[in-house]
N, C-alpha and C positions, 0 to 999 in steps of 0.2 A: 445525500444529494450533493452534487458537485456544482459549485457556483463559479468555478474558474473556467471561463470561456476558452482560453488558450489551451488548457489541458484537454478540453472536450474536442477542440479542433484537431489537436495532435492525435488523440485516441482514434478519432474518426478516420484521419489520414492513414494511421497505422493499419486499421482494419481494412480500409480500401486497398492499400498496397498488398496486404496479405490475402485479399479476396474473401474476407470474412464479412458476414452480415452483422452489422452493429447491434441489432436487437438480440441476436443469438449470443454474441460476445458478452453483452451486458448481462444476460441471463446466466451465462456461465460464470462470470465474475461474481455475481450475487450469490450463486450457489457455492462457490469457493469460499467466500467470506463466511457464509453460514456454516460450512464444514469446519473452518478454523475456529469459529465461535463455539461450536459443539465440543471440539477438542479442549478448548480452554475451560468450558463448563465442566467437563469430566475431570480435568486436571489443570488447575489454575497455575501450576508450576511447570507446565510443558512449554519450554521456550520456543520450540519449533512452531507451535500454533500461534504464539504471540508474534514471532518474526514474520511468518507467512501472511498473517492478517495485515501486519504493518506494511509489508512489501506490496501487497495487493492494494492497500489504501494509497500508497505512493502512486501506483499506476492510475488511480482515479483522481489524483490531484488533491487528495485529502491529507495534506502534509502534517497538520497538527495532530489529527487522529492517528496517523501513521507513527509519528514521533512517540506518542504515548505507548503504543504497542511495542515499538522497538526498545524503548526505555525499559519496559517491563521484561522483555526477553533478556536484556542485559543485566537487570537486577538478578535474574535467576542464574544466568551464566555470563559473567563479565568477559569471558574469553571467546564468546560466540562471534567468530570473524564475519560471517555474513551479516549479522545484526549490526556490528560496528560499521561495516562498509555501507550498508543501506541507511543507517542513521546519518552518517556523514552526507550521503547523497540527499537525504531528506532535508537536512539543515541547509545545504546549498540551494535546494529548490525554494525553501522558505525565504532565504536571503534574496534570491533572484526575483521572487514575487514582490518583495518589499521594494526593491530597486525599480521595478517596472511599473509600479503604481503611481 
């Protein structure tokens, strides 16, 4: 569940601009997270699954959960550039959230 109202407004605006139904988009995102969780369940050392779950959680504004997933991806592969880049973005979003409160 996302309790960050601003991220909900931004996600809604992005869906509207793209002509997407927010209910359908939410269902698609939930399905994607489920798929990433299944890949992790099959192979807990699959950095791609951890990274993509983390990236998707960033999109939902769930930055702390995302950070845990990205950290796990980097434990497995410390040179995973996308995970490094998205972890930095996630940390910046957490800092912004703290400043805006």
